[in-house]
C-alpha positions in Angstrom: 236.0 108.0 67.2 233.9 110.0 69.8 233.9 113.7 69.7 234.2 114.8 73.4 232.4 117.6 75.1 234.6 120.7 75.1 234.5 124.4 76.0 236.8 127.4 75.2 237.6 130.6 77.1 240.4 133.2 76.9 242.2 136.0 78.6 244.5 138.6 76.9 247.5 136.2 76.6 246.1 132.6 76.7 243.5 130.4 75.3 242.0 127.8 77.7 240.4 124.6 76.5 238.4 122.3 78.7 237.8 118.8 77.3 235.7 116.1 79.1 237.2 112.7 78.5 236.0 110.3 81.2 237.2 106.7 81.4 240.4 107.3 79.6 244.1 106.7 80.5 246.3 109.6 81.4 249.2 108.1 79.4 247.4 108.2 76.1 246.9 111.9 75.6 248.2 113.3 72.3 248.2 117.0 71.3 248.9 118.8 68.0 249.1 122.6 67.8 249.7 124.5 64.5 248.5 128.0 64.3 244.7 127.8 64.0 244.7 124.0 63.8 244.3 122.1 67.1 244.0 118.3 67.5 243.5 116.3 70.6 243.5 112.5 70.9 242.8 110.2 73.9 241.4 106.9 73.0 238.4 106.6 72.2 238.1 110.4 71.9 239.2 112.6 69.0 238.8 116.4 68.7 239.8 118.7 65.9 239.2 122.4 66.0 239.8 125.3 63.6 240.4 128.3 65.9 239.5 131.9 65.1 243.1 132.9 66.0 246.6 131.6 66.1 248.1 129.8 69.1 251.7 128.6 69.6 253.5 125.8 71.4 256.5 127.5 73.0 256.9 125.8 76.4 254.5 128.1 78.2 251.5 125.8 77.6 250.2 123.9 80.6 247.9 120.9 80.9 246.1 119.3 83.8 243.8 116.3 84.2 241.2 115.7 86.9 240.7 112.0 87.1 237.7 112.1 89.3 235.8 114.5 87.0 237.4 113.3 83.8 238.3 116.9 82.7 241.4 117.7 80.7 242.3 121.4 80.9 244.8 123.0 78.5 246.3 126.5 78.7 247.9 127.6 75.4 249.6 131.0 74.7 248.3 133.2 71.9 250.7 134.0 69.1 249.8 137.7 69.4 249.4 138.7 73.0 246.3 140.8 73.7 244.4 139.5 70.6 240.8 138.8 71.1 239.4 135.6 69.5 235.9 136.0 68.3 233.3 133.3 68.1 234.6 130.9 70.8 231.0 130.1 71.7 230.2 129.0 68.2 231.2 125.4 68.9 229.6 123.9 65.8 231.7 126.2 63.5 234.9 125.4 65.4 234.4 121.7 64.6 234.6 122.4 60.8 237.5 120.6 59.1 240.1 122.9 57.7 239.3 124.1 54.2 235.5 123.9 54.4 235.3 127.7 54.9 236.4 128.4 51.4 234.0 130.2 49.0 234.3 127.7 46.2 230.9 126.1 45.4 230.2 122.6 46.7 229.2 120.4 43.8 227.0 117.4 44.7 226.0 114.8 42.1 222.5 114.0 43.2 219.3 113.6 41.4 216.1 114.5 43.3 214.8 110.9 43.3 218.1 109.6 44.6 218.4 112.0 47.4 214.7 111.4 48.3 215.3 107.7 48.4 218.4 108.2 50.7 216.4 110.4 53.1 213.6 107.8 53.2 216.0 105.0 54.0 217.6 107.1 56.8 214.2 107.9 58.4 212.9 104.3 58.0 215.9 102.9 59.7 214.9 104.5 62.9 211.3 103.3 62.8 209.7 99.8 62.9 208.6 98.6 59.5 204.9 98.5 59.0 204.2 95.2 57.2 200.6 96.1 56.4 201.4 99.1 54.4 200.3 99.0 50.8 203.1 98.7 48.2 203.3 101.0 45.3 205.5 100.6 42.2 208.2 103.3 42.2 207.6 105.8 39.3 210.6 107.7 38.3 209.8 111.4 37.9 210.9 113.3 34.9 213.1 116.4 35.1 210.1 118.6 34.3 208.1 117.1 37.2 211.0 117.6 39.6 211.3 121.3 38.5 207.6 121.7 39.1 207.9 120.9 42.8 207.9 124.0 45.0 210.8 124.8 47.1 210.7 125.8 50.8 212.8 125.4 54.0 216.0 127.3 54.8 217.1 129.1 51.7 214.4 127.4 49.7 216.6 124.3 49.4 214.0 121.6 50.3 211.2 120.0 48.5 209.2 116.8 48.6 209.3 116.6 52.4 205.6 116.9 53.1 204.7 114.4 50.4 205.7 111.7 52.9 204.2 113.4 56.0 200.5 113.9 55.1 199.4 112.7 58.6 201.5 115.2 60.4 200.9 118.0 57.9 197.7 119.5 59.5 199.4 119.7 62.9 202.4 121.7 61.6 201.4 124.0 58.8 198.2 125.6 57.6 198.8 125.1 53.9 197.5 122.1 52.1 199.6 120.4 49.4 202.7 122.7 49.6 204.5 120.7 46.9 202.2 122.0 44.2 201.4 125.5 45.6 203.4 128.4 44.4 204.7 131.2 46.6 202.1 133.6 45.3 199.3 131.1 45.9 200.5 130.5 49.5 200.6 134.3 50.1 197.0 134.8 48.8 195.7 131.9 50.9 197.5 133.2 54.0 195.9 136.7 53.6 192.5 135.2 53.1 192.8 133.0 56.2 194.0 135.9 58.3 191.1 138.1 57.2 188.5 135.4 58.0 190.2 134.6 61.4 190.2 138.3 62.6 187.7 138.8 65.4 186.7 142.5 66.1 185.1 141.5 69.4 188.3 139.9 70.7 190.4 142.8 69.5 188.2 145.5 71.1 188.1 143.5 74.3 191.9 143.5 74.5 192.0 147.1 73.6 189.6 148.5 76.3 190.3 145.8 79.0 194.1 145.9 78.9 195.1 145.3 82.5 196.8 142.0 81.8 198.5 143.4 78.7 199.9 146.3 80.7 201.4 143.7 83.1 203.0 141.9 80.1 204.6 145.1 78.9 206.4 145.5 82.2 208.2 142.1 81.8 211.9 142.2 81.0 213.2 139.2 78.9 216.6 137.8 79.5 218.3 139.5 76.6 217.3 142.9 78.1 219.5 142.1 81.1 222.7 141.3 79.2 225.9 143.3 79.9 227.9 144.6 76.9 231.5 143.4 76.4 234.1 146.2 76.3 236.3 144.4 73.8 233.9 143.7 70.9 230.9 145.8 71.9 228.4 142.9 71.9 226.5 141.4 74.8 228.1 138.7 76.9 225.9 135.6 76.4 226.5 132.4 78.4 225.3 129.1 77.1 224.1 126.3 79.3 225.6 122.8 79.3 222.6 121.5 77.5 222.9 124.2 74.8 226.6 123.4 74.4 225.8 119.7 74.0 223.3 120.5 71.4 225.8 122.7 69.5 228.3 119.8 69.5 225.6 117.4 68.1 225.0 119.6 65.0 226.7 118.5 61.9 228.6 121.4 60.4 228.0 122.2 56.8 228.3 124.9 54.2 225.4 126.7 52.5 225.5 127.9 48.9 223.0 130.7 48.8 222.6 133.3 46.0 221.7 136.9 46.7 217.9 136.3 46.6 218.1 133.3 48.9 220.3 135.1 51.4 217.9 138.0 51.6 215.0 135.6 52.1 217.0 133.7 54.8 217.6 136.9 56.8 214.0 138.0 56.5 212.7 134.6 57.6 215.1 134.7 60.5 213.6 138.0 61.7 210.1 136.5 61.3 211.0 133.5 63.5 212.6 135.8 66.1 209.5 138.1 66.2 207.3 135.1 67.0 209.7 133.9 69.7 209.8 137.4 71.2 206.0 137.6 71.4 205.9 134.1 73.0 208.5 135.0 75.6 206.6 138.2 76.6 203.1 136.6 76.6 204.3 133.8 78.9 206.7 136.1 80.9 209.6 133.8 80.1 207.9 130.6 81.3 207.3 128.3 78.3 204.1 126.2 78.4 202.4 123.6 76.3 201.2 126.3 73.9 204.6 127.8 73.2 205.3 125.6 70.2 201.9 126.4 68.7 202.3 130.1 69.3 205.7 130.4 67.7 204.8 128.5 64.6 201.4 130.1 64.3 202.7 133.7 64.4 205.5 133.0 62.0 204.3 133.0 58.3 207.6 131.3 57.5 206.9 128.3 59.7 203.1 128.1 59.3 202.7 128.9 55.6 206.3 128.3 54.3 206.2 132.0 53.3 209.1 133.7 51.6 209.2 137.5 52.1 210.7 140.0 49.7 210.9 143.1 52.0 211.1 143.9 55.7 207.8 145.9 55.6 206.0 143.0 54.1 207.3 140.8 56.9 206.2 143.2 59.7 202.7 143.5 58.2 202.4 139.7 58.1 203.5 139.4 61.7 201.2 142.2 62.9 198.2 140.7 61.2 198.9 137.2 62.7 199.3 138.7 66.2 195.8 140.3 65.9 194.2 137.1 64.6 195.4 134.1 66.5 197.0 134.3 70.0 195.4 134.9 73.3 196.5 138.5 73.7 195.6 140.5 70.5 196.8 144.1 71.0 198.8 146.2 68.6 201.1 147.4 71.3 202.4 143.8 71.7 203.4 143.9 68.0 205.5 147.0 68.5 207.0 145.5 71.7 208.0 142.3 69.9 209.7 144.4 67.2 211.7 146.3 69.8 212.7 143.0 71.5 213.8 141.4 68.2 215.9 144.5 67.4 217.5 144.2 70.8 218.3 140.5 70.1 220.0 141.3 66.8 221.8 144.2 68.3 223.2 142.0 71.1 225.1 139.9 68.5 224.9 136.6 66.8 225.6 134.7 70.1 222.3 136.1 71.4 220.5 135.1 68.2 222.0 131.6 68.5 220.8 131.2 72.0 217.2 132.2 71.0 217.4 129.7 68.1 218.6 126.9 70.5 215.6 127.7 72.7 213.2 127.4 69.8 214.9 124.2 68.7 214.4 122.7 72.2 210.7 123.8 72.2 210.1 122.1 68.8 212.1 119.1 69.7 209.9 118.4 72.7 206.7 118.7 70.6 206.0 115.7 68.5 204.8 117.2 65.1 206.9 120.4 65.3 210.2 118.5 65.0 209.7 118.7 61.3 210.3 122.5 61.5 213.6 121.9 63.1 214.7 119.8 60.1 213.4 122.4 57.7 214.5 125.7 59.3 215.8 125.9 62.9 218.7 123.4 62.7 220.1 125.1 59.6 219.7 128.5 61.1 221.6 127.4 64.2 224.5 126.2 62.0 224.4 129.1 59.5 224.2 131.9 62.1 227.5 130.8 63.6 229.4 131.6 60.4 227.9 134.9 59.3 229.7 138.1 59.9 228.7 140.0 63.1 228.4 143.3 61.3 225.6 141.9 59.1 223.6 141.1 62.3 224.0 144.5 63.7 223.2 146.1 60.4 219.9 144.2 60.3 219.2 145.4 63.8 219.6 149.0 62.8 217.3 148.5 59.8 214.7 146.9 62.0 214.9 149.8 64.5 214.2 152.3 61.8 211.2 150.3 60.4 207.8 151.8 61.0 204.5 149.8 61.3 201.1 151.5 61.7 197.7 150.0 62.2 196.5 151.1 58.8 199.3 149.0 57.2 197.6 145.8 58.4 194.5 146.4 56.3 192.1 145.2 59.0 190.2 148.6 59.3 191.4 149.0 62.9 191.1 152.8 62.9 187.4 152.6 61.8 186.7 149.9 64.2 188.3 151.7 67.2 186.5 155.0 66.2 183.1 153.3 66.1 183.8 151.5 69.4 184.9 154.8 71.0 181.7 156.5 69.9 179.6 153.7 71.3 181.4 153.9 74.7 180.9 157.7 74.8 177.2 157.3 74.0 176.9 154.8 76.8 178.6 157.1 79.2 176.3 160.0 78.2 173.3 157.8 78.7 174.5 156.7 82.1 175.2 160.2 83.1 171.8 161.4 81.9 170.1 158.5 83.8 172.0 159.4 86.9 171.0 163.1 86.5 167.4 162.1 86.1 167.4 159.9 89.1 169.1 162.6 91.1 166.5 165.2 90.0 163.7 162.8 90.9 165.2 162.2 94.3 165.8 165.9 94.8 162.2 166.7 93.9 161.0 163.9 96.3 163.2 165.3 99.0 161.9 168.8 98.3 158.3 167.6 98.6 159.0 165.7 101.8 160.8 168.7 103.2 157.9 171.0 102.2 155.5 168.6 103.9 157.6 168.4 107.0 158.0 172.2 107.0 154.2 172.6 106.8 153.8 170.0 109.6 156.3 171.9 111.6 154.5 175.2 111.0 151.2 173.6 112.1 152.9 172.2 115.2 154.3 175.5 116.0 150.9 177.1 115.5 149.3 174.6 117.9 152.1 175.2 120.4 151.6 178.9 120.2 147.8 178.4 120.7 148.5 176.3 123.8 150.9 178.8 125.2 148.4 181.6 124.6 145.7 179.6 126.5 148.1 179.1 129.3 149.0 182.8 129.5 145.3 183.6 129.6 145.0 181.2 132.5 147.3 183.4 134.6 150.0 180.9 135.2 153.7 181.7 135.3 156.9 179.8 134.5 158.7 178.5 131.4 157.3 175.7 129.3 159.5 173.1 127.5 158.8 173.0 123.7 159.6 169.4 123.1 158.0 167.9 126.2 155.6 170.2 128.1 155.2 167.5 130.8 158.9 166.8 131.3 159.5 166.9 135.1 162.1 169.4 136.3 164.5 168.7 139.2 164.0 170.4 142.5 166.3 171.1 145.4 166.6 168.7 148.3 165.1 171.2 150.7 161.9 171.5 148.8 158.9 170.7 150.9 157.0 169.6 147.9 155.9 166.0 148.0 157.7 163.9 145.3 156.8 160.7 143.7 158.6 158.5 141.1 157.9 159.5 137.6 156.9 156.0 136.6 154.1 156.1 139.2 152.8 159.4 137.9 152.8 158.8 134.2 151.3 155.6 132.6 153.2 154.1 129.7 150.8 155.6 127.2 151.2 159.1 128.7 155.1 159.1 128.9 156.0 160.2 125.4 158.9 162.5 125.0 158.1 164.2 121.7 154.3 164.7 122.3 153.2 168.0 120.8 151.5 170.6 123.0 147.8 170.1 123.4 145.0 172.7 123.7 143.9 174.2 127.0 141.1 171.8 127.6 143.4 168.8 127.0 145.8 170.2 129.5 143.1 170.6 132.1 141.9 167.1 131.6 145.4 165.7 131.9 145.9 167.5 135.2 142.7 166.0 136.5 143.8 162.5 135.7 147.2 163.2 137.5 145.4 164.6 140.5 143.3 161.5 140.9 146.4 159.3 140.7 148.2 161.4 143.4 145.2 161.4 145.8 146.4 158.3 147.6 149.9 159.7 148.4 149.0 163.3 149.3 147.7 164.5 152.6 146.0 167.8 152.6 146.4 170.3 155.6 143.9 173.0 155.2 145.2 175.3 158.0 148.9 174.9 157.3 150.8 177.6 155.5 154.3 178.2 154.5 155.9 181.3 155.7 159.5 180.3 155.5 162.1 182.2 153.4 162.7 181.2 149.8 159.2 179.7 149.4 158.7 181.2 146.0 162.2 180.2 144.8 161.6 176.5 145.8 158.6 176.1 143.6 159.6 173.9 140.6 158.9 174.7 137.0 156.5 171.8 136.9 154.4 173.4 139.6 154.4 176.6 137.7 153.3 174.8 134.6 150.5 173.0 136.5 149.4 176.2 138.1 149.6 178.0 134.9 147.5 175.4 133.1 144.9 175.3 135.8 144.5 179.0 135.8 144.6 179.3 139.7 146.6 181.7 141.9 149.5 181.1 144.2 147.4 181.5 147.3 145.9 178.0 147.3 146.2 175.3 149.9 149.7 173.8 150.1 150.3 170.1 150.3 152.6 168.4 152.8 155.4 166.3 151.4 155.3 162.6 151.4 158.4 160.5 152.0 158.7 159.8 148.2 160.5 162.2 145.8 158.2 163.7 143.2 159.6 165.8 140.5 156.2 167.5 140.0 154.7 170.2 142.1 150.9 169.9 142.2 149.0 172.9 143.6 145.3 172.9 144.0 143.6 176.2 143.9 140.2 177.1 145.2 138.8 176.9 141.7 140.0 173.3 141.4 138.5 172.4 144.8 135.2 173.8 143.6 135.5 171.8 140.5 136.0 168.5 142.5 
């Protein structure tokens, strides 16, 4: 018989069952309803459920069948209207036959060698037989040898598994020969490996250059976005069709755990969820090819087959492994993973189950990691569906109150950070002192240059004053430009002074704007050169004189400067203007004529 795919939902008065039965006849449906027992038959499908609440068959039930989709939908009234059925999403536990939930112990007559032989036959049936393998004579183990084998796996109920998987062993766990290594020896080897794997440089780099880590802390995983149900106070978790199919594939079973084994099972569950929470945050919810390695590497349960005795010991182990192995090694990611795991547990066992199914899928798609599904994850997926919800929430409360500090990890993080901080401060002080020295050197250089420029300015001013004094002694009038003593000044259009373009008067070597004032002899020599250049364009009238009004006001500043430099009076011979405009007024005095 084939177990069909099914799903359950509810409202205050009815329970709805959706069963997928393609390629069946509508005339062959058979239903049986008796309290919590529900049976459905449609050849070749058979479904038997043990419901968390009682339903009745009183004529109000209704069934429909969609032939195209192959969906059979049944609506059955609840015996107590308004009752809320818990655990309808736990499909594996609903498949359990009636009576398997009893607390009586399950007795199995099995010797270790018989069970091992059975498991070997089941695994070898799926693989092609290797005819070249060497044959060994089977040696029956004594009871003392069987007791000497170390236990591991879910609830410490497995042994002898890795004896047959030596080739895959190095790719799955870090411990060698787990069958003959005690729990204390595994713990000592794990601590030694973590201490040797810790890298101070990597840790300090992630501590001081934490831009990427700050971005990871802003990420919100899917369980942080769940809404809380008003009926039972837990988060509403929806499973995908792939997850539902996986739940239906699990074989339901009961687990006989004593008090110590139950405690270790709960602590190992927290350890696996912590590794999963870190992986979700480090990849921002997008699994990659390293996800399988990250989860099993950060979990001491999966990597070292560790069994913890207290929650504090578990948190210390997880914190050490986060700072030793993954890409991002920051203590703040440890505390963030602890908060995320507490949120998962607080959201209820459905949220825990969804996380376990995701881990199961990650390991299932990774070739060597499927062994961890057989040892831990599959059993956890089945076991968590049957635990009481209050135990999950109680564990969440305990985890929220737990405290983990850097000194608890015994990696000397405080000393390392203090030394690194001192080095950083010394580097900053050195950099600031070098900057101050360079600033002082540049300031002194600028002061020297400013003093030099100020002395040069004083010398230029002194020379200018000497030139001005020589001009005043020459008897000239007018105002002299400080920057350019030979700059031509504009004259009015009615001026009778002959004017010539500036480019014709001043050669290129003489037309300099910022030329300092020269001495009196230099000025006189310059005027002589200008006079020679103007001789061709000036016509002298010895007898002409200007008697018109405004003669003195029409004299340009350039004429005044020239007259002042030459030391002559204003009673000299005037020149008649030429058709060209000349911004300079050149006056020849009697003294200049005598000189020529």
